[in-house]
C-alpha positions in Angstrom: -0.6 37.2 -48.9 -4.3 38.4 -48.3 -4.6 37.2 -45.1 -1.3 38.7 -44.0 -2.4 42.0 -45.0 -5.6 41.8 -42.7 -3.7 40.7 -39.8 -1.0 43.8 -40.1 -4.2 46.1 -40.6 -5.9 44.5 -37.3 -2.6 44.9 -35.2 -1.7 48.3 -36.4 -4.2 50.0 -34.0 -2.8 48.1 -31.2 0.5 48.6 -31.2 1.2 49.1 -27.6 -0.7 46.0 -26.7 1.4 43.8 -29.4 4.6 45.4 -28.7 7.5 43.0 -28.4 5.1 40.0 -28.7 4.3 37.3 -30.9 1.4 37.8 -33.0 0.3 34.1 -34.5 -1.2 33.6 -37.9 -2.8 31.2 -39.4 -5.4 30.3 -42.4 -6.5 26.7 -41.3 -5.7 24.8 -38.3 -6.1 21.0 -38.3 -6.0 19.5 -34.7 -4.2 16.4 -33.6 -7.8 15.0 -32.6 -9.0 15.6 -36.5 -5.8 14.1 -37.9 -6.8 10.9 -35.1 -10.1 10.9 -36.3 -8.8 10.8 -40.1 -6.8 7.8 -39.4 -9.0 6.0 -37.6 -11.4 6.3 -40.5 -8.7 4.8 -43.1 -7.3 2.1 -40.6 -10.7 0.8 -38.9 -8.9 -2.4 -38.0 -5.8 -1.1 -36.1 -6.5 -0.3 -32.6 -5.9 3.1 -31.4 -5.1 4.1 -27.7 -5.0 8.1 -27.8 -3.5 9.5 -24.6 -5.4 13.0 -23.5 -2.5 15.7 -22.3 -3.0 18.6 -20.5 -2.2 21.3 -22.5 -1.9 24.0 -20.6 0.2 22.6 -17.8 2.7 21.8 -20.9 2.5 25.3 -22.2 3.0 26.4 -18.9 6.4 23.9 -18.1 7.4 25.0 -21.6 7.3 28.7 -21.2 9.3 28.3 -17.6 12.0 26.3 -19.5 12.1 28.9 -22.3 12.4 31.9 -19.8 15.0 30.3 -18.1 16.8 29.5 -21.2 16.5 33.1 -22.4 17.8 34.5 -19.4 20.8 31.7 -19.4 21.8 32.9 -23.0 21.3 36.8 -22.0 23.7 36.3 -19.3 26.2 34.4 -21.0 25.8 37.1 -24.0 26.7 40.1 -21.7 29.5 38.3 -19.7 31.0 37.7 -23.2 30.6 41.0 -24.1 32.7 42.4 -21.2 35.7 40.1 -22.3 35.8 41.5 -25.7 
């Protein structure tokens, strides 16, 4: 709860910059690479073949896909609104 209050206190002076935007809040982050490291230490006999992925590229594609879905959903909602 304290963390949330601190975040709100940081966001309040930046209302214009954060208006209609997501604000991510987290206390502890563990990466997949850290989880893999733990798993490798636990199961040393297992062969691990991690795949490196370009997250920036995936995020770009994901945002494009999301934007298209939101646009389609918005158009459908407007069309339905006219009928009723």
